[in-house]
C-alpha positions as semicolon CSV with decimal commas, in nm:
position;residue;x (nm);y (nm);z (nm)
1;M;-0,014;-1,002;-0,986
2;T;0,177;-0,682;-1,047
3;S;0,533;-0,591;-0,949
4;L;0,643;-0,280;-0,765
5;L;0,944;-0,093;-0,902
6;L;1,230;0,035;-0,691
7;H;1,266;0,414;-0,704
8;P;1,580;0,499;-0,908
9;Q;1,727;0,697;-0,616
10;S;1,678;0,408;-0,369
11;A;1,909;0,121;-0,283
12;H;1,724;-0,211;-0,273
13;G;1,903;-0,330;0,041
14;G;1,828;-0,699;0,068
15;V;1,489;-0,678;-0,105
16;A;1,484;-0,860;-0,439
17;S;1,123;-0,790;-0,536
18;I;0,779;-0,687;-0,414
19;D;0,467;-0,812;-0,592
20;V;0,103;-0,732;-0,520
21;H;-0,207;-0,928;-0,608
22;V;-0,529;-0,721;-0,606
23;T;-0,883;-0,857;-0,610
24;R;-1,222;-0,694;-0,566
25;T;-1,528;-0,907;-0,514
26;G;-1,868;-0,839;-0,662
27;A;-1,965;-0,727;-0,311
28;G;-1,693;-0,460;-0,333
29;V;-1,442;-0,599;-0,081
30;L;-1,086;-0,513;-0,188
31;T;-0,803;-0,751;-0,101
32;L;-0,438;-0,652;-0,136
33;H;-0,176;-0,926;-0,103
34;Y;0,184;-0,797;-0,089
35;V;0,468;-1,048;-0,136
36;L;0,825;-0,940;-0,056
37;H;1,118;-1,162;-0,157
38;G;1,470;-1,105;-0,029
39;D;1,701;-1,125;0,268
40;L;1,450;-1,055;0,546
41;D;1,727;-1,013;0,804
42;T;1,829;-0,687;0,631
43;V;1,484;-0,532;0,690
44;R;1,389;-0,347;1,008
45;W;1,052;-0,500;1,096
46;P;0,817;-0,326;1,340
47;A;0,730;-0,531;1,647
48;P;0,398;-0,718;1,633
49;A;0,111;-0,516;1,779
50;A;-0,263;-0,533;1,814
51;S;-0,439;-0,450;1,490
52;A;-0,536;-0,090;1,558
53;H;-0,520;0,251;1,394
54;A;-0,181;0,422;1,428
55;D;-0,044;0,736;1,263
56;E;0,290;0,782;1,085
57;L;0,330;0,416;0,990
58;W;0,507;0,532;0,672
59;R;0,809;0,631;0,881
60;R;0,900;0,259;0,906
61;T;0,853;-0,050;0,691
62;C;0,500;-0,011;0,556
63;F;0,283;-0,118;0,263
64;E;0,043;0,135;0,112
65;A;-0,249;0,173;-0,126
66;F;-0,391;0,491;-0,276
67;I;-0,742;0,459;-0,414
68;Q;-0,912;0,719;-0,634
69;P;-1,246;0,697;-0,813
70;E;-1,179;0,757;-1,181
71;G;-1,234;1,122;-1,273
72;A;-1,222;1,241;-0,911
73;A;-0,958;1,459;-0,745
74;S;-1,021;1,305;-0,405
75;Y;-0,852;0,984;-0,294
76;L;-0,798;0,750;-0,001
77;E;-0,458;0,656;0,143
78;L;-0,427;0,327;0,332
79;N;-0,117;0,223;0,530
80;F;-0,055;-0,134;0,647
81;S;0,228;-0,213;0,886
82;P;0,382;-0,558;0,926
83;S;0,296;-0,505;1,295
84;T;-0,073;-0,530;1,180
85;Q;-0,138;-0,166;1,269
86;W;-0,308;0,041;1,000
87;A;-0,407;0,395;0,901
88;A;-0,655;0,549;0,658
89;Y;-0,664;0,908;0,534
90;A;-0,892;1,093;0,295
91;F;-0,762;1,370;0,068
92;D;-0,964;1,625;-0,130
93;N;-0,692;1,668;-0,389
94;Y;-0,316;1,609;-0,433
95;R;-0,183;1,625;-0,074
96;A;-0,465;1,867;0,019
97;G;-0,744;1,837;0,274
98;M;-0,592;1,542;0,461
99;R;-0,809;1,400;0,738
100;P;-0,862;1,063;0,903
101;A;-1,088;0,841;0,691
102;E;-1,366;0,687;0,893
103;I;-1,353;0,324;0,781
104;A;-1,391;-0,012;0,947
105;A;-1,063;-0,170;1,050
106;P;-0,913;-0,367;0,763
107;E;-0,839;-0,733;0,825
108;I;-0,461;-0,771;0,814
109;S;-0,260;-1,092;0,822
110;V;0,114;-1,146;0,789
111;R;0,334;-1,448;0,723
112;R;0,711;-1,475;0,723
113;E;0,935;-1,762;0,619
114;D;1,296;-1,782;0,497
115;D;1,319;-1,521;0,220
116;L;0,946;-1,446;0,188
117;F;0,721;-1,198;0,369
118;E;0,349;-1,168;0,292
119;L;0,097;-0,911;0,410
120;S;-0,270;-0,934;0,317
121;A;-0,518;-0,657;0,385
122;E;-0,891;-0,680;0,325
123;I;-1,076;-0,349;0,298
124;G;-1,453;-0,355;0,343
125;A;-1,680;-0,235;0,063
126;A;-1,819;0,052;0,276
127;A;-1,476;0,224;0,262
128;L;-1,474;0,236;-0,119
129;P;-1,684;0,392;-0,395
130;A;-1,953;0,137;-0,482
131;R;-1,950;0,111;-0,861
132;A;-1,693;0,362;-0,986
133;P;-1,389;0,245;-1,179
134;L;-1,085;0,295;-0,957
135;R;-0,732;0,422;-1,011
136;V;-0,501;0,258;-0,761
137;G;-0,146;0,331;-0,649
138;L;0,038;0,051;-0,470
139;S;0,360;0,118;-0,285
140;A;0,595;0,013;-0,007
141;I;0,853;0,178;0,213
142;I;1,115;-0,067;0,332
143;E;1,347;0,037;0,613
144;A;1,679;-0,148;0,633
145;V;1,840;-0,232;0,966
146;S;2,091;0,044;0,877
147;G;1,802;0,297;0,877
148;E;1,820;0,350;0,500
149;K;1,482;0,340;0,326
150;S;1,388;0,211;-0,015
151;Y;1,075;0,322;-0,198
152;W;0,873;0,090;-0,420
153;A;0,569;0,169;-0,638
154;L;0,385;0,063;-0,953
155;A;0,529;0,374;-1,122
156;H;0,734;0,673;-1,007
157;P;0,710;1,038;-1,114
158;P;1,035;1,222;-1,196
159;G;1,233;1,339;-0,894
160;K;1,208;1,221;-0,536
161;P;0,965;0,946;-0,429
162;D;0,606;1,077;-0,413
163;F;0,336;0,811;-0,383
164;H;0,062;1,078;-0,385
165;H;0,154;1,186;-0,739
166;S;-0,097;1,089;-1,007
167;D;0,174;0,896;-1,199
168;C;0,172;0,641;-0,916
169;F;-0,200;0,564;-0,962
170;A;-0,107;0,318;-1,236
171;L;-0,352;0,033;-1,176
172;E;-0,705;0,062;-1,309
173;I;-0,985;-0,153;-1,172
174;T;-1,298;-0,138;-1,385
175;A;-1,634;-0,294;-1,312
176;S;-1,568;-0,572;-1,564
177;E;-1,242;-0,667;-1,387
178;R;-1,409;-0,715;-1,051
179;P;-1,471;-1,083;-0,973
């Protein structure tokens, strides 16, 4: 499990921590399990919805993953809303060539209790490079009931929050680390 760091220019609101557990099976299925601890009543949660593609999920509370084959300029952005809506975009290079990524719908589940919120997303192997080592950026945007947003990531580049920046792709998944 790895912990996301609050961006230095963000206020944490009622969020104490966000951790992510990442696994990739030998068959190539990638599972991301986000665990948020804190005062959940301070977070603006999107209303539950059917699990379907939706754009601009990042404008509200949202969990994200950026996946790049090692040595490549291209990458995939995945957005997972607590509503269970999702989005997937392919990029040719840093913020360039954005287009919808044609992938099967990820399986998303959520659970909430007291001071704990969990979101799990399972991404099918067909959406990911088969055998390439991966560089992964994990992040979250948390909107407070006040409308203020906090930005969380494995690492942050200098300046404003920018999850597309290569500094954020801080997790490496090699073939030997895949269960």
